[in-house]
DOVEXRO-185620 format. One record per residue: residue in three letters; x, y, z of N, C-alpha, C, O in turn. Coordinates in steps of 0.2 Angstrom, whole numbers, plus 5000, padded with zeros to 4 digits. Example, Ala and Ser with C-alpha at 12.3 -4.5 7.8 and 13.67 -1.06 7.14 Angstrom:
ALA506649725039506249785039506649845039507149835042/SER506449895035506849955036506450005039506750065040/
end
This chain:
MET505249715016505349735023504849795024504849845021/THR504549785030504049835031504649885034505149875036/ASP504249955035504450005038504849995046505350015047/ALA504349965049504249955056504949895056505449905060/ALA504949865053505549805054506049845053506549825056/ARG506149895049506749925046506949965052507449965054/SER506450005054506750055060506850015066507150045071/ALA506649955068506649925074507449875074507749865079/HIS507649855068508149815068508749855063508949825058/PRO508949915064509449945060510049895057510249885051/ALA510349865062510949815059510749765055511149745051/LEU510249745057509949685052509649715045509649685039/ASP509449765046509249805039509849815035509849805029/ALA510449845037511149855035511349785031511549775025/LEU511249725035511549675034511249645027511549635022/ALA510549655028510049635021510249665015510149635010/GLU510549725015510649755009511249705005511249714999/ARG511549665009512149625006511949555005512249525001/LEU511449535009511149455009510649445005510449395004/GLY510349505003509649494999509149445001508849455006/ASP508949404998508449355000508649305004508249255006/ARG509149305006509549265012509349295019509549255024/LEU508949355020508849375026508149405024508049455020/LEU507649375027506949395026506649425031506849415037/PHE506149465031505849505036505049505035504849495030/PRO504649515041503949515040503649555034503749615034/GLY503249525030503049575024503449545017503249565012/ASP503849515019504249495013503849445009503649405013/PRO503849435003503349394999503449305001502949265001/ALA504149295002504249225006504149225012504549185015/TRP503849255015503949265024503649205027503849165031/ASP503049205024502549135028503049065027502949025031/ALA503349045022503548995020504248985023504448925024/ALA504649045024505249035026505149025034505648995037/ARG504649065038504549055045504348985047504348965053/ALA504048955043503548895044503948825048504448805045/PRO503748805054504148745056503848685052503448685047/TRP504148625055503848565051503148555054502648555050/ASN503048555060502348555063502048615062502148665066/LEU501548625056501248675054500748705060500648765059/ALA500548665066500148685071500548735076500148765080/ILE501148755074501648785078501648865075501948875069/ASP501448915079501448985073502149025075502049055080/GLN502649025073503049065075503149125070503149125064/HIS503349175075503449245073504149285075504249325079/PRO504649245072505349275072505449365070505049385065/ALA505849395072506049455069506249455062506049495058/ALA506649395061506949385053507049315052506949275057/VAL507149295047507349225045507949235041507949275036/ALA508549195042509149205040509449145036509349085038/SER509649145032509949075027510749095026510849105021/PRO511149095031511749115029512249075025512349015027/ALA512549095020512849055015513549025017513948985014/ASP513749045022514449035025514549065033514249105035/VAL515049025035515249055042515449135042515249165047/ALA515649165037515749235038515149265039515049305043/GLU514549245035513949265035513649265042513349315044/LEU513649215045513449195051513749225056513349245061/GLN514349235056514649285062514349355061514249385066/GLU514249385054513949445053513249455056513049505058/LEU512849395055512349395057512149395066511649415069/LEU512749355067512749355075512849435077512449455081/ALA513249455076513449525077512949575076512849615081/ALA512449565069512049615070511349595074511049645077/ALA511249545075510749515080510849545087510449575090/ARG511549535089511649575096511449635096511049655100/ALA511749685091511849755091510949775091510749815095/ASP510549725087509849745088509549725094509049755095/GLY509749685098509549655105509249605103508649605105/LEU509349545098508849495096509349445098509949445099/GLN509049385097509349315099509449285093509249315088/LEU509749225091509849185085509449115088509549085094/ALA509049105084508749025085508748985080508348995075/VAL509248925080509248885074508848815073508848775077/GLN508448825067508048775066508448755058508448785053/PRO508648695058508848685050508348665047508348685041/SER507948625049507348615043506648615047506148585045/GLY506748655053506048665056505748605061505248605064/HIS506148545062505948495067506048515073506448565074/GLY505648505079505748515086505548595086505848625091/ALA505248635083504948685084504448695091503948655092/SER504648735096504248745103503848805104503348805108/GLY504048865101503748915103503648965098503748955092/THR503549025100503349085095504049125091504049155086/LEU504449115095505249145092505049235092505349265087/ASP504749255096504649325096505349345099505549315104/GLY505649405096506249435098506949395095507549415097/ALA506849345091507449315089507449305081506949315077/VAL508049295079508149285072508149205071508649175073/LEU507649185067507749115064508249095059508149115054/VAL508649045061509249045056509248965054509248915058/ARG509148975048509248905043509948885041510248915037/THR510148825042510848795041510848755034511248715033/GLY510448765029510448725023511148735019511348685017/ALA511448785019511948795017512548765018513048765014/PHE512448735024513048705027513048625026512848585030/ASP513248605018513148545016513648495017513648445015/LEU514248505021514848455021514548385022514148375026/LEU514848335020514648265020515448225019515748235013/GLU515648195024516248165023516248105026516148105032/ILE516248045022516247985025517147955025517547975021/ASP517247925031518047905032517747825034517647805040/PRO517647775029517547705031518047665036517947615040/ASP518647685034519247655037519147675045519047635049/ALA519147735046519047765053518347755056518247765062/ARG517847745051517047735054516947795056516847805063/VAL517047855053516747915055516547955049516647945043/ALA516147995052515648045047515848115049515948125055/ARG515848165044515748225046515248255042515248245036/ILE514648295045514048305042513748375044513548375050/GLY513748415040513548485038512948495042512548455042/ALA512748545046512148555049511548575044510948585046/GLY511648565037511148565033510948515030510548515025/VAL511348465031511248385028510548345032510548335038/GLN510148325028509748275030509848205031510248175027/MET509648165036509648095037509748055031510148015030/GLY509248065025509148005020509948025016510247975014/ARG510248085015510848095012511348055015511748025012/VAL511448055021512048015025511947945024512447905023/LEU511347925024511147845022511347825016511447775015/GLU511247875012511347865004512047855003512347814999/ALA512447905006513247885007513547835009514147835009/LEU513247795013513447745017513247675012513547625013/ALA512747685007512647615004513447585001513847614999/GLY513347525003513847475002514447475005514947445003/THR514547515011515047525015515047455020515547435022/GLY514447435021514447395028514347435034514447405039/LEU514247495033514247545040513447585040513047595035/VAL513347595046512747645047512747695052513047675057/ALA512547755052512447805057511847795059511447755057/MET511847835066511347825070510747865067510647925068/SER510347825064509647865061509047845064509047795067/GLY508447885064507847875064507647845059507947825055/SER506947855059506447825054506247875048505847845044/SER506447925048506347985044506948015040507448045042/ALA506848005033507448045028507448125028507948145025/VAL507048155030506948215031507348255035507548315034/VAL507248215041507548245048508348285048508848255045/ASN508348325049509048355050509448305054509348285060/ALA510048285051510548235054510848275061510748245067/THR511048335060511348365066510748375073510848355078/ALA510248405069509848415075509548355078509348355084/PHE509448295075509248235078509748215083509648195089/THR510448205080511048195086511048245090511248215096/LEU511048315091510948345097510548345101510648375107/ASN509848315099509348315103509248245107508648225109/GLY509748215107509748135108509648095103510148055101/GLY509048095100508948045094508847975095509347945095/HIS508147955096508047885096508147845089507647855085/ALA508647815088508847785082508647705082508547665086/TRP508647685075508547615075508947565079508647515081/PHE509547595080509947555082510147575091510747555094/ALA509647605093509747625100509847575104510247585109/ARG509547525104509447455109510247435107510547395112/SER510547445103511347415101511847475104512347465108/PHE511747535102512247575103511947655107512247705107/GLY511347645110511047705114510847765109510747755103/PHE510847825112510547865109510947905103511547895104/GLY510747935097511147955093511547995094512048005091/SER511448045101512048075104512548055107512948085108/SER512547985108513047945111513547935105514147945107/SER513447935100513947935094514348005092514748005087/LEU514148045096514348125094515048125096515148105102/ARG515648135092516248135093516548215093516948225097/ALA516348245091516348325090515948365087515548335083/VAL515948435087515548485085515848545082516348565086/GLU515748565076516048625074515548685075514948685073/LEU515748735079515248775084515548845083516148855082/LEU514948895082514948965083514748985089514148975090/THR515149005093515049025100514949105102515249145098/ALA514649125107514449195107514949245107514749305106/ASP515549225107516149265108516449285100516849325098/GLY516049245095516149245088516649205085516649205079/ARG516949165089517449105087517049045084516649025087/HIS517349025079517148965076517648895075518048895070/ARG517548845078517948805079517748735080517148735083/TRP518048675080517848615082518048605089518648615091/LEU517648575092517648565099517548495100517048465098/ARG517948465105517948395107517948385114517948445117/ASP517848325118517848325124518548345128518548375133/ALA518948335125519748365128519548445129519748465134/ASP519248475125519348535124518748575128518748625131/ALA518248545128517648575131517148515134516548505132/PRO517348485140516948415141516248445145515748405144/GLU516148505148515548515150515148525144514548505143/LEU515348565140514848585135514848515131514248505129/LEU515248475129514948415125514448385129513848375127/TRP514548365136513948335140513448375139512848335139/ALA513248435138512648455137512248455129511748445128/LEU512848475125512648445118512448385116512048385111/ARG512548345120512448275118511648265122511648235127/GLY511148305118510548295120510148355122509448345123/ALA510548415124510148475124510448525119510448585120/GLY510748505114510948555110510548605107509948595106/GLY510848665104510248705101510348775104510348825100/ALA510448795111510548845114511248865115511248925118/PHE511648835114512448855117512748895111513348925112/GLY512548895106512748935099512648895094512348845094/VAL512948905088512648875081513048825079513648845076/VAL512948775079513248715076513348705069512748685067/THR513748705066513848705058514048645056514048635050/ALA514248585060514348535057514548485063514848505068/ILE514548415064514648365069514948315065514848305059/GLU515348285070515748225068515448155073515448155079/VAL515348105069515048065072515247995072515547995067/ASP515147935074515447875075515047845069514547875069/LEU515147795066514947755061514947685064515347665068/HIS514347635063514447565065514347515060513947515056/GLU514747465062514747415057514147385056513747375061/ALA513947365049513247335049513347285042512947305038/PRO513747235041513847205036513247165034513147145029/VAL512647155039512047135037511547175040511647195046/LEU511047185037510447215039509747185037509647175031/THR509347175041508547155039508147205042508347245047/GLY507547185039507047245041506447255038506347205035/GLY506047295039505347285035504747305040504847325046/ARG504147305037503547325040503147265040503247225035/LEU502747235045502047205045501447245047501447285052/VAL501047225042500347265043499847225044499747165041/PHE499347245049498847215052498147245052498147305052/ASP497547205051497047245051496947275057497247255062/GLY496547345057496447385063496147345070496147375075/ALA495747295069495347255074495947215078495847205084/ASP496547205076497147165079497447215083497947195086/ALA497247275083497747325087498047295093498647295095/ALA497447285098497747255105498147205105498747195107/ALA497947145101498347095101499047105098499547075100/VAL499047145093499847155090500247205095500847205095/LEU500047245099500347285103500447245109500947255111/ARG500147205111500347145117500847115114501347115117/ALA500847075108501347035107501947075105502447035105/THR502047135104502647165102502847185109503447175109/VAL502547205115502747205120503147145123503647155127/ALA502747085122502947015125503547005121504046985124/ALA503647005114504246995111504847035112505347005111/GLY504747105115505347145117505747115123506347105123/ARG505147085127505647055133506147015131506647025134/THR506146965127506746915125507046935119507646905118/ALA506846985113507146985108507947025110508047065115/PRO508346995105509047025104509147095105508747125102/GLU509547125108509647195107509847235101509747295099/THR510047185097510147205089509547215087509547245081/LEU508847205088508147215085507947265088507947275094/ALA507647315083507247365086506447345084506347325079/LEU505947365089505247355087504947415090505047445095/HIS504547435084504047495085503347465082503347435077/ALA502847485086502147465084501747515084501747555089/THR501247525079500847585079500147565076500047545070/ALA499747585080498947575078498747645075498847695078/VAL498447655069498247705065497447705064497147655061/ARG497247765065496547775063496447845059496547895061/ILE496247825054496347905050495547925051495047895050/PRO495547995054494948015057494348045052494548065046/ASP493848055053493348085047493148155049492748175052/VAL493748175045493648255046493848275039494148235035/PRO493548335035493748365029494548355027494748335021/GLU494948375031495648385029495948305029496548295029/ALA495648235029496048175028495548155021495048165020/PRO496048105017495848085010495048045011494848005016/ALA494648065007494048035008494047965008493747925013/GLU494447935003494547855003494847825009494747765009/LEU495047855014495447835020494947845027495047815032/ARG494447895026494147915032493947865036493747815033/GLY494047855042493747805047494047745046493847695050/LYS494547735042494947665041495447665046495747715049/SER495547585048496147585053496647525052496347485048/PHE497147525054497647465053498247475059498347535062/VAL498547415060499047425065499747395061499647345057/SER500247425062500947395060501447385065501447415071/VAL501847345062502547335067503147345062503147325056/GLU503647385064504047415060504747385065504847385071/SER505147365060505847325064506347315060506247295054/VAL506947335062507647325059508047285064508047305070/GLU508447235061509047205064509747225062509847235056/LEU510147235067510847235064511147165065511447135069/GLY510947135059511147065057510647015054510447035049/ASP510446975057509946915054509946855058510246805055/SER509746865064509746805069509046765070508546785070/PRO509346705071508646665073508246695079507646675079/SER508546725083508146745089507646795087507046795089/ALA507846855082507546905080506946875075506346905075/ARG507046835073506646805066506046775071505446785070/ASP506246745076505846705081505346755084504746745084/ALA505546815086505146875088504646885084504046885086/LEU504946895077504446935072503946875071503446895070/ASP504046815071503646755070503046755075502446745073/ARG503246775081502746785088502246835086501646825087/ILE502546895083502146955083501646935077501046955077/ARG501846895072501346885066500946845067500446855064/GLY500946805072500446755075499846795079499446765082/ALA499946855079499446895084498946925081498746965084/GLY498846905074498246935069498546925063499046895061/THR498046945058498046935051498446975048498247035048/VAL499046955045499546995041499247015034499146975030/ILE499147065032498947095026499647125022499647145016/ALA500047125025500647155021501347145026501347155032/ASP501947115021502447085026503047095021503147055017/THR503547155023503947175021504647145022505147155019/TRP504647115027505347095031505747065027505547015023/GLY506347085027506947045022507547095023507547135027/ALA508147085018508747105018508647185016508147195012/ILE508947225018508847295016509647315017510147285019/ASP509647385014510447415014510147485019509547495021/ALA510747525020510747565024510247635021509947675026/PRO510047645015509747705013509047685014508547725014/ALA508847615014508147585016507847605023507247615024/LEU508347615027508047625035507547685035507247695040/THR507547725031507047785032506447785029506047835028/ALA506347725025505847695021505447665025504847675024/ILE505647615029505147575033504547595035504047565034/ALA504547645039504047685044503547715038502947725039/GLU503747735032503247775028503147845030502647875027/GLU503447875034503347935037503247985031503547985026/PRO502848035033502748095029503348135027503748155031/THR503448145021503948185020503948275018504348315015/ASP503348275020503048355020502848375026502548325030/PRO502848445028502648475034501948475034501648485029/SER501548465041500848465042500648485049501048465054/PRO500248505050500048515057499748455062499348415061/GLY500048455067499948405073500048415080500448445082/PHE499648385083499648375091499948305094499748255090/GLY500248305099500548245101500648235108500548275112/TRP500648185110500848155118501248105118501148065114/SER501748095123502048035125502248025131502248075135/ALA502547965134502747965141503147895140502847845137/LEU503747895144504047825145503547785149503147815153/ALA503647725148503347675152503547605153503947585149/ASP503347565157503347495159502847455156502447435161/LEU502747435151502047415149502047335149502547305148/ASP501347315151501247245151500647235148500447285145/GLU500247175148499747165144499047205146498547215142/ALA499147215153498447245156498547335153498047365150/SER499047355154499147435152498947435145498547465143/VAL499347395140499147385133498447395133498147445131/ASP498147345134497247345134496947405136496547425132/ARG497247425142496947495144497047555140496647595139/LEU497747555136497847615131497347605125496947655124/VAL497347535122497047525117496147545117495847565113/ALA495947525123495247525125495147615124494647635121/ALA495547655128495547715128495547745122495247805121/TRP495947715117496147755110495447735106495347765100/GLN495147675108494447655104493747685106493247675103/SER493947715113493447735115493247815112493647845109/PRO492447825112492247905110492747955110492947985106/GLU492947955117493348015119494048005117494448055117/GLY494347955114494947935110494847945104495447945101/ARG494347955100494247965092494748015089494948015084/PRO494848075093495248115089496048095088496448135084/VAL496248055090496948025091497047985084496847925084/MET497348005079497447975075498047905075497947845073/GLY498447915079498947865079499047845087499047885092/LEU499247785088499447775095500147715094500047655091/ALA500647735097501247695095501547685101501547725106/LEU502047625101502447615106503147575102503147545098/ARG503647615107504347585104504547545110504447555116/VAL505047495107505347445114505947475116506347495111/LEU506147495123506847525124507347475126507347425123/GLY507647485131508147435135508747425131508847465127/GLY509047375133509747365130510247425131510347445137/ALA510547455126511247495128510847565130511147605134/LEU510147575129509747625132509647625140509547675143/ALA509747575142509647565150510347575153510347585159/GLN510847575149511547585151511747655151511447695147/PRO512347675155512747735155512947755147513347715145/PRO512747795144513147805138513847805138514147825142/PRO514147785131514847775130515247845131515847845133/ARG514947895131515147965133514847995136514247975136/PRO515048045140514748085145514048125141514048135135/ALA513548125145513048155140512248165145512148115149/ILE511948225144511448235148510848185145510348175148/ALA510948155139510648095137510648045140510948005136/GLY510548025145510847955149510447905149510047885145/ALA510547865155510147795154509447815156509247865160/VAL509047765152508247775153508047695156508247645154/SER507647705162507447645164507047615162507047555163/GLU506547645159505947625157506047585151506447605147/ALA505647535149505747495143505347505137505547485132/HIS504947555138504547575132504447645132504547675137/ILE504347685126504047745126503247755122503347765116/VAL502847755124502147765121502047845119502147895123/SER501747845112501547925109500947905106500747855104/ALA500647965105500047965101500048035099500448085101/HIS499648045092499748105088498948115085498548075083/ALA498748175084498148185081498248245076498748285076/MET497748245071497948295065497848365069497448385073/GLY498348415067498348475071497848535068498048585067/VAL497148505067496848565063496448595070496248555075/PRO496248655069495848695076495348655078495248645084/ALA494948625075494348605076494648535082494248515086/LEU495048515081495248445085495848465092496048435096/ALA495848525092496448555097496148525104496448485107/GLU495548555106495248515113495048455114495248425119/PRO494748435109494648355109495348325109495448305114/ALA495648325106496348295106496748295112496948245115/ALA496648365115496848365123496548325128496848295132/ARG495848315127495548275130495748185130495848145134/ALA495848185123495948115122496648095125496748035127/PHE497248145125497848125127497848125134498248095137/GLU497348165137497248145146496948085147497048055152/ALA496448055143496247985143496747935142496547875144/LEU497247945138497847895136498247895142498347845144/ASP498447955146498847965151498547925157498847885160/ALA497747935158497547905164497547845162497547805167/ALA497447815156497447735155498047705157498047645159/LEU498647745155499347715157499347705164499747655166/GLY499047745168499147735176499847735176500347765173/VAL499947685182500647685186501147645183501647625185/ALA500947635176501447595170501847655168502447645165/GLY501547715168501947775165502247825170502147825176/SER502747855166503147905171502947975168502647985162/ASP503248025172503248095170503548115166503548175165/ARG504148065163504548095158504448065150504048015149/THR504748095146504848065139505448075136505948095140/LEU505648055130506248065126506248135123505748175122/CYS506848165124506848235121506648245114506348305113/THR506748205110506448215104505548205103505248225098/PHE505448185109504548175108504248225113503648235113/LEU504748265116504348325119503848365116503948385110/ALA503248385119502748425117503048495115503548515119/PRO502848535111502948605110502748645117502148635120/GLY503148685119503148725125503548685132503648715137/ALA503548615131503948595137504648595136504948605131/GLY504848595143505648615144506048545144505748495145/TYR506648565144507148485147506948455152507248405152/SER506548465157506448435163505948385161505848335166/GLY505648385155505048335154505548265151505348215151/ALA506048275150506448225148507148215151507448155150/TYR507348255156507948235161507848255167507448295169/ALA508248225172508248235179508448315180508748355177/GLU508048335186508048405187508848445188508948505186/SER509248385191509948405192510348415186510848455186/ASP510148385181510448375174510248435171510648465168/VAL509648455171509448515168509748575171510048615167/ALA509848575178510048635181510848635179511048695179/ARG511348585178511848585176511848625170512248675169/ALA511448585164511548615158511348695157511648725152/ALA510948715162510848785162511448825164511548885161/ARG511748805169512448835171512848825166513148875165/ILE512948775162513548775155513248825151513648855147/LYS512548835150512348895145512548965149512948995145/VAL512448985154512749045156513449035156513649095154/THR513848995157514649005155514749005148515249045147/VAL514448985142514748985135514249045133514549075129/ASP513749065135513249105133513049165137512449175137/PRO513449195141513149255146512649285144512249295149/GLU512649325138512149365136511649345133511149385131/ASN511549265133510949235132510749255125510149265124/VAL511249255120511249265113510849215109510449235104/PHE510949145111510649095108509949065111509949065117/ARG509449055107508949015110508648965106508348965101/GLY508648915111508548835108507748825108507348875109/ASN507648765107506848755106506348745113505748755114/ARG507048725118506748705124507148755129507748775129/ASP506648765135506948795140507348755146507148695147/PHE507648775148508148735153507648745161507748775166/ALA507248705160506648705166506148645165505648635169/
end
């Protein structure tokens, strides 16, 4: 620790004598690795990084941060990072590794350090699934508290809809389980805007029956991008709510950071999962298959752990820039998006994706939540490699995609798709964001906790 850090934060300095390498400061050898978020394009500069071993150390950390005039900002694994974290202690919750599965009650208790892949591994052979996204390395608690668009969202709503209870350290130093009966307003806010109300050390969630699961990936040549995306949108109009459909057109940019053998190449894929194995879902997939030349097809019976392997998402942090919008797509808007992506201005964009929404997402959630009904039928997103040379070109490309979307798009996206720096008003109604802000003031009047997003 530098002398400046020592003099500026005496309470943390005293705590560091006992926590050792579980409390790091600028200048420590492991500092840069400890402060790094998942998206390496975001440069975080917290006052310290803490990895408390248990609740007692977490409570000591809260007291020390308050004494030094600092906030606590929790990022279990770095996903969702959005700002610099100046004036905050970055908290990692890897030590909170509780995982309890009650198959009879269809309930899981999940510690704030547990990744989604581990949860699904524990469900193998049970005939049950948790609300999971497409990545094994995303933290299960953070995914749930931020809404979480899951494979089974069309059947059961957002991941936050399955949140039953939270184990929470609040600003007054108390650590306890809370349910709707205990704190209905707080639970409402935590279901989609969690992170700024306290430190969640565990969650309790519903598990859902899944005696049969089918899923996989269809891969086409990049020349089929427009046809495959149009077919996915068309199939989504009549597909059963048990079927998830995601489509992604990918072009590897011709930059030194990309593998030489992949530079300039493109392909389009459709990732799908069904809760069951219905003729209507198979028909939807057959119609998509007919949109181009299939070069790979992995559709078939799967188990719960396989859910995070379908999309073949990266498992290591990397820099990236992104854009997204909720939309109601038709053939014309899909064609405009693909044309913009394929234009010279769109070249910096590596991936253009859409997901079919609807079903349970279009209905009020089963439990009160800020992550409520979504009227749009799709979400569209794009990403670019987060290298400095692409920052401005990527921004212009995203503007071109937004213009191509036109009236089919909205000015909102899903919470977990929000760009760095965007507040919750980018995902939720202003009245709901204002309600969440009032709850924040009630439970954390000194603003001790800092979330990744502002209530604005």
